[in-house]
N, C-alpha and C positions, 0 to 999 in steps of 0.2 A: 504494500500500500504506500503510495507516494502522495503526500499532502503538501501543498504549496499555495501561497497567497498570490492571486493574479488580479489585475484590473478587470472590471466587468467586461469591457469590450474585447479583451484578449481571449475570452472564451469563444468568440465568434470570428477570430481573424483567420484561422486555418480553414482550408477546404475540408470540411468535416460535417457529418450529420449527427446531431445529438438526438437520439431516438428514445422516446418514452415507451417502455414495454407495454404490451396490450393489457397485462394484468394490473397496471397502475390505475388509480382512480382518475376520473375525469377532472377537468379544470373546475375548481370550486372557489377560488379567491373572490373576495368581494370588496366593496369600497371601504366600509368602516373598519374592517379588521386587517386588511392587507394593502389595498391600493393606496389609501390615504397615508398610512404610515410610510410606505415605500416612497411616495411622492415627497413627503416631508424630508426624508433623508436625502433624496436627490436634489430637491429645491434648496436645501441647506447648503449643499456643496456648490450648486450653481451660484448661490448668493455670495459665498465666500470668495469664489474666483472672480466674480464681477466686482467685488469690493476690494480685490487685491490681496486677500488673506489666503494666499496659496500655500502657506506653511502650516495651515491647520492640520490636525491629525487625520490620517486616512480613516474612512468609515467602512466597516465590513458589513456587507448585506447578508451574509449567511454562508452556508457550505453547500457544495455540489459534490455528489459522489457519482463517478463515471466508471463504467466497466468497458474496457476495450474489447471489440469484437473483430474476429478475423474477417477480412473482406478481400475479394479478388483484386488483383492489381489494377484492373480497369474501373473499379468502383470507387466511389467516394468513401473515405474512411468513416467508420461508424462506431459510435459508443452508445451503450445503453445508459440511460439516466436512472440510477438506482435511488437517488434522493435529490430533491431540489427542483423537480420538474415544474412545480407551480411557479417558482421564482424565475426559472429560465424562460418559460412561456410568457410571463408578464414582462420580462425585460425585452423580449422580442417584440411584443405589442408596443411597448414604450418607444423602442427604436423606430418602429414603423410610423408612429405618430410624429416623431421628430423629423423623419424623412419627408413625410407628406406635408408637414408644416413648412419645412424649408422650401420644398418645391412650390408650394402655393405663394410663398413670400419672395420668390425669385432668387433664392439662394441655391441654385442648381448644383454647384460644386459640392456643397455640404450635403445636399440630398443624395447625390451619388455616393458620397462617402458613407453615409448611414445605410444606404442600400446594400453596400458591400458587407455589412455585418448581419444581414438577413438572408442573403442569397449566395450560394456557391456559383462560381464561374468556370468556364472551360469544359473539357470533355467529361461526360457523365453517362453511365450505363442506362439510367432511368431518369432523364432530366425533370420530369414532372414531379418526382419525389426528391431526388438527390439535390435539387437546387435549393431546398430549404435547409438552413443551418440547424434548425430545431424541428422535430417532427413529433407531434403529440400522439396520444393514444387514439385508437381508431375512431371512436365516437366524436372526437373533437376536431378531426382533420378538416371537415368542410368549413366550419366557422373560422378556424385558424387560417386556412387558405384565403378565405374572403378578407380577413383583416389585413393580411400581409400583401394582398395583390390588388385591393380596391384602389389604393393610391390617393384617396381623398375621403374626408368625412362624408361629403354629400353622396359619393358613390356607395360607400358602405351603408348609409342610411337607405339608399335606394334598394340595395340588395336585401336589407333587413328592415323593412318598414314597420312602424308601430301598428299593431293590430289590437282592436278592442276585444276585451273578454266578452264572451257570450252573455247577453242580458245584463251588461254592466257598462258604466261609463269609464271604467278603468282599462288600462292597456295591459296586454300580455307583456311580460319582460322579454327583452331581446336575449339572444344567446350571451352567455357570460363574457366571452372574449370580446364580443362586439361592445358590450357595456363598458368593459375595461378600456377599449380604444376611445370611446366617447368621453369617459372620465378624464383620461390623460390628455386628450385633445383640449378639453376645457381648461385644464390646469396650465398646459403649455401656453395657450393663447393669453390667459390672464397674466402669466409670468412675463412673457415677452412683449405683449401688446398693451397691457393695462386693462382696467375695467371701469365702467361708469365714468369715463373721462379722467380717471386717475392715471398718471404716467407710470410706466413700468420701471423697475429698478434699472438704474444706469440708462434711462431712456434717451439721454442726450447723445449716446453713442449709437452708431449704425447697428441695425438689427443683425446683419451678418456677423459683425464683430462680436456681439453678445452671444449669439448661438455658437460661434467658434470657441469662445471661452467655456461655454457649457459643454461642448464636445470634449475639450481638453480635460475638464473636470471628470467626465465619464471615463476618460482614458486613464486617469491617474489617481483620482481622489476617492473613487468608489471601487472597492475590491470584494472579491469572494475568496473563500478557501476551496480550492479544487482538490478533491481526493480521487486519485486515479488508482483503481484496483489492479492488482497483478494476478498472475495465474493461480497462486495459492490462496487468494482471498475469497472468503465466502460472502457473497454480496448480501444475502438475506441476514446473516448474523450482524454484519456491519450496519445494515439499515435499521435493525431492531435496536442495536446499541445506541445509535445516534438519536433515535426517537424515544428512548426510555424516559419515563416520567420521573426525573430526579427533582429535588427541591433546590432551585438555584439560589446562589447568594444574591442578596439585594445590593444595590449600589452603595447604600450607607454602610453595609457590612464590609464591602471591598475597600471603601474609603477609610474606614476605621483601621483595618489591617494595614493599609498603605501608610497611613499617618504614623501609627505606632511602630511599624517596622523601621521607618526612617528615624524616629526618635531613638530607637535602640542603636541603630548604626552610628548615630551622631553622639552617643553617650549621654543623651538626655534621660532623666529619670522617668521611665514609663509609668510605673505605678503612681507616682506623685502626680504626674500629668493627668492620668486617668481620673484620680480622685478629685482633682481640682477643677478639671475642665470637661471631661467626657462623661462622668457618671450620670449627669443630668439627662443625657440622651438615652439612657437605659430606662427612663420612666415609662410607665404605660402610655402616657400621652403621646410619646414619639412612635410607639408601635401601632397606635390606632390607625386603621386604614380609612382613607377618605378618597372621594372621587375627584379627579381632575381631568376634565375632558372625557376621553374614552376610557381612561385608565383609572384603576383603583390602586392606590399606593399607600404605604405607611407614611406618616407625617415626616419621619426622619428623612426619607428620600426626597419628599417635596421641599423640605427646608433646604437640603443641600443643593437642590436644583436652583431654588430662588436665590440662595446665597451666592452661588457661583455666577449666576446671571447678573446679579447686582454688582459683583466685583469686576466682571469682564465687560459688562454693558453690551453683551451680545447674547442672543437666545441660545439656551442650552437644553436640547431635548433630554428628557430624563433617561432614556435608554443609552445616551451617549455620556452620561454624567461621569462615570469613572474615568473614561479615556480623556474627557475634556479637563477634568480636575487635575489629573496627573500631568497632562500637557501644560496646563497653566503653571503648576508648581515648578516643573522642571525647565520650562522655557523662560518664564518671566521672573521666577524666584522672588515672589512678592513678600516673603517673610525671611527675617534673618535667622529664625530658629523655629523648631516645631512648637515650642512653648508659645511663641508669639502667634503662630498659626492657630493653635488650639484656643488661645485667649480670644482671638477674633471670632472663632466659631462659637464659643460659649456665649460671648456678648450678643452676637447676632441670633443665636438660638433663643436667648431670653427675649430679644426684640420680636422674633417670630411668634413667640407665645403671646406677647402683648397684642399682636395683630389678630391672631385667631381666637384668643380668649380675652377680648377687651374688657377692662374694668372701668366702672363709673369713676370719674375724676381724672382718668388718664387723658391727656390732650388729644390722643388719637382715637378715643372711644367712639365719637360720632362717625368719623370716616371709616373706621374698622367695622362698625356695625352696618353701615351702609354697604360696604363692599361685600359683606357676608350675605346680606339680604338680596343684593343684586348679583351675587355670584360672579364677581369680577376679580378673580385671583391673579390675573395677568398684571395687576398693579403691585403685587407683593415685592418683586425686586426693587421697584421704585421706592416703596415704603422702607425696605431695609436700607436702601441708600440714604433716604431722608433721616432715618433714625440714627445714622452715624454722624449727622450734621448737628450743629448747635442751633436749634430752632426754639424760639420762645413760644409760650403758650398762645399768645396772640397771633403770631405768624402761623402756628399750626391751624388756628381757626380759619384764617384767610386761605391758606393752601387747601385745606379740606373743602371749603366752600367751592373753590374753583374746580377741583377734581370731581366733586359730587355733581356740580352743575353740568360739567362736561358730559359725565356718564349718564345722568338722569335724562337730560334733554335728548341725548342720542337714543336712549331707550324708548322714550315716549314717541319720538319721531319715527323710530323703527329702523335706524341705520345700523349697518353691520358692525359686529364686534371683531371682525377678522383681523383688523390692523392693530388691535390694542397692544399686542406684544411690542411691535415696532414703535408705536406712539410713545409708550411709557419708558421704553429703554432710551429712545432718542431724547425724551424729556430729561431723564437722569443724566445723560451725556451732556446735554445743554447746560444743566445746573452745575455740573462738575467744572465746566469752563467759565461760566459767568458768575457763579456764586448762587447759593440757595436762598431765595427770598420770595415772598408771595407775588411780587410784581413780575419776576422772571417766569414763574409758573404760569401766571395768567397770560402773559405776553406770548409764551410759547404755544399754549393751547389755542389762543385766539388766532394765531397765525396759520393754523392748519386749514387746508382747503379740500373740497371734494367730499362726497358722502362717506368715503371710507374712513375719514379722520377728522372732519370739520366739527366745530362746536356750533350747534344750531342757534340762530339768532331768535329774537322774540317773535318775528313773523312766522318762521318755520315751526317754532314751539307752539304757538297759538293755533295754527292751522291743524296740527296733529291733535292737540288737546281737545279741540272742539269737534273733530270729525272722525278720528281713527278709533276703531273699537279697542278700548283699553286692554281687555283680556286677550286680544290677539297678540299683543306685544309684551304685556307684563303679567306675570303669574300672581297668585294670591299674596305671597310673601312680599313682593315688590310693591303691590298696591297697598297693602297694610302699612308698609313703611312710609310710602308717599302720603297717605291720608293721615297717618299719625303725626307726621311733620306738619301737615296743613292744620290739623287740629290744634297743635301747639301755638299757632299764630292767633287763635281765638282766645287764648288765656291771657288775662290781664295780670297786673302785679299782685292783685288781691286774690286771684284764683288759687285754690289749693291744687297741688300736683297729685293726681290720682294714681294709685297703684292697683293693678288688676290681677286677680288670681287666675284668670283664664285668658287664653289668647284672644286678641281682637280679630274680627273677621269683616269681610266686605259685604255690603248689602246693596242690592239694586233697589232704588226708591220706586221707580216704575218697574214692576216685576217682569222677569223674562216670560212668565206665563200670564200675560195680561189680557188675553182675548175675552175672557169671561166677564171680568169686572171693570174693564177700562175701555169704554167706547172711544172711538176716534173723535177728533174735535167737532165734526158735524153731527155727532150722535150715532153714527152707524157703527156696526160691529166690524172689527178687523178681519182680515183673511188669514186662514191657516196656510201652511206650506204648500199643500196640494192645490189650494185655490190660487195661490200666487203663481204656481208653476204654469197654470193654463190661462192666467189672466192676460188680457190685451195690454200692450204697452201704454195705451192712453186711458186705461181704467183708473179713475180718480181714487176709488177705494183702495186699489192695489198700491197706488203711489203713496197714499197716506199711510198705509200699513208699513211700507218699506221705510218711509221717513221715521216712523216711530221705532221700528226695529233698529234702525241706525242710531237714533238718539239714545235708546236705553243702554247702549254699551259705552257711551262716552263718559268722561269724568264728571260732568254735571249731574249725572243720574246715579253716581256711586257715592257711598259714604262708608264710614267705619263704625262698627257697633261692638259692644262688649261681648255679646253672644248672639248667635244666629237667631233670627225670628223664626217661630214655627211656621211651617209652610202655609197653614191656613191664614195666619195674620199677614204673611209676606205677600200673598196674592190678593188681599182685599182691595177694594176701592180706596182711593186716598182719603177722601172725607165725604161721608154721607150725611153728616149731622148727628150721627149716633156713634159715640165712642166705641161701643162694643162691636160695631160693624165696619170699622175703618182702620186703615193702616197708620195714619198720622199719629194717633196716640201711642201706638206701639213704638214708633221711632222716637218719640219724645220721651219715652221711658229711659232712653240712653242718657247717661250722665256726661257725655262728651259735649263740649261747647260747640263743636262743628255742626251738631244736629239741632241745637236750640232754635236757630233762626227758621228752621223748617216749620215750627209751630205756628208761624204767622201766615202760612199759605193755605188757602182753602182749595186751591186748584194746583195739581201737579201734572203738567203736560209738556209737550215739546218746547214751548216758549219758556216755561219755567226752567226746564233743563238747560236750555241755551244760556239763560241769564245767570243761573247759578254756576255753570261752567266758566263763564267769563269772570265772575267774581272770584272763584277759586283760582283761576289762572293768575289774577293780579297778585294773589298771595304766593302762588307757586313761583312766579318770576322774581319775587323779592327773596324767597328762600334760595332759589337756584338762579342767580343773576345771569344776564346775557354776557357774551364775550365782549372784548374790546372791539370797536368798529374795525372791520377788515380793510386792509389796503388791497389794491389791485395786485393779483399774483403776477410774478415775472413772466414775460412772454417766453414761449418755447424757443 
C-alpha cells in the first residue's frame, strides 16, 4: 500500500480511468451535508489566493483508495475506486462547472485546461467510455455523462427539465448529479460575478485573472491523500478499516495536547500551567454541545474557533481549527512563551463566558442578550476583540446600540445574513487600525453598501415595518425581544420594573382566525382560502380579505403579553359592548404598559393597525437609530 498526498487536480492529469465498481452505492451526496461544506473549503482557498495569502496551510479534502487493474497495452489504464468515489465524482462535476463557466465568460484557454482534467485524449480502445477520467457505477452513468458533456447550465436544464409531481404543485427532484452541477454553478457565479449588485471579491481585476488564481489554488492548495493498493493488499479489509466508527479527537483536544507538548519541550511547568490557566476549560460548561450553523459542537471548540478568528481577523472554519492554530503559532509566533499563550486563552475564555452567559450589570449584557435572541454568533470574534480593548461603560452602550440597530433593521427588512462573517471581521480590522470608539463603529457600518451588508435607513425600515409579514422574517424569540424593548419605552420614571415568572409571548390583536367574529369594514364576511383561490381579481370582497390578511401579520397588529390568551378569548370580536364577549378586556388584563393604550379603542381594524404600527415605528427608530447619511459609493 502506497499512500501519498497529491493536489486534487493531479488525480486527473494522467491518461487514466478511475472506475467505480458496480457493487458500490450510487451517488448520494447532497447540498447540506457535503456540497456546501466542500464549497466552503474550496471558496476559502480561492479567497486566500485572491487576497495574496498563498502561504496559508494546504487543506486536505479526504482520502482516495485506488486499486490498480491490469489493462491491455492499447487500453487506457484503469483503477478501481475502493473508497472516495462520492468525492471524486463531485470534484469532476465541480471541474465541469468551472469549465462551462469559463467558456461562457470567454475564457476559452482556461476552459480547455479544465476540460483536460475531465477527458482523456489520444488513442483509446473504447472512446465513448475511456474518454472519461472518472466512470461511476452503472446506474449513475447516464446522468454523469449528461453533466460532463452538456457544456452549459441551460443545456443541462434542457436535458433534465423540472417536472411537477402528480397532483401537486411541487416539482420532482432532478437527478442528484444534475442538482450538484446546478448548486456549484450558482456558487461559482456568485463568487466570480457578485450578487444583487454586490461586486465580487477582487472585482477590480479581470475575470480571467481571478479564475486563473482559483485554478492555481486547485492545483496546489487543495490536496487529497491517495492510497494506491499493491498486489498483496486486501481492498475490502482496507475499506472497512478506513470506514470504522472510531471516536475522533475534537479540535480542542488536539489543541490542548499541542499546547502542553510545546510547554514540556520548552521546560515550562505543565502542571502549574494547567492548574492556573487550563483547568477552567474542563468545566461542564465547555463540554456542553451547542448548534452553530449545520454543526453541533462542544463550546470549547466554538470558543477556540472564535478566539483564533478574532486574533487573525480572518474566518477560520472549525474543521480547519487545529491546522490553522498550529500554522498561526509556528508562522507568526504571537507569544513569547506558552504561559503567555495560555494566559490569553484563559482571559478570552472568561470573556467568552461573559458573552454566552451574560449577567445583569455587565456593560455587554444588553448586546449579548440581543445576539442570543437573534442568533447572530458571527459577531463573537468581534466581541472578543472588543473585550480586549479598554472601553468605558458609556462607549459600550453606544457601540451596542449601533451593532443592534444594524442587525435588527436588517432582520426586519429581510436582508441576508450571509456576509456577516466578513462584515464583522472587517469591522474589527478597521478598529485595530483607527482605534476602538463608538464613532468608528458607527462610521464603518454606515459606510456599507448593497443588500448584502448595508445598514437600512429609516425609509427602508419603515416600508418593511408597515408591510412585511413579521413572522416571515422573525421567529417568536426575536419578536418577544423586539416588543419587550418597545414596551420599555412606555415606562416612565415612576413605573415599577416588573419581573415575570413565565415567558412572554406574542399575541395577534386581530386574530389569525378572524373570519367568524371580525366582519370586513363594509360589514361583509371575509373569504376563506378556497374562496380566495377561485375569486376574480376584481372581486372587492377578495381584495378586502387579502388586505386584512396582510395587515394582521404586521407589527401594528402584534403585541407582547405575559401569557397566551385562551383560544376562545383570542378569536372574539374586539369590542361588542359586553366585556364577557370581547377580546379588548382580555388584552387589558396585561400589566404591560404597551397594551394600556389599546383600552381607548372601540374599533380594531386595518386603519387602527396602520396607525399603531406607525406609532410603534417612531419608538423603534429611537431605540435602533438610523445610520449616518451615506455618501455616494466610489465609481467602479
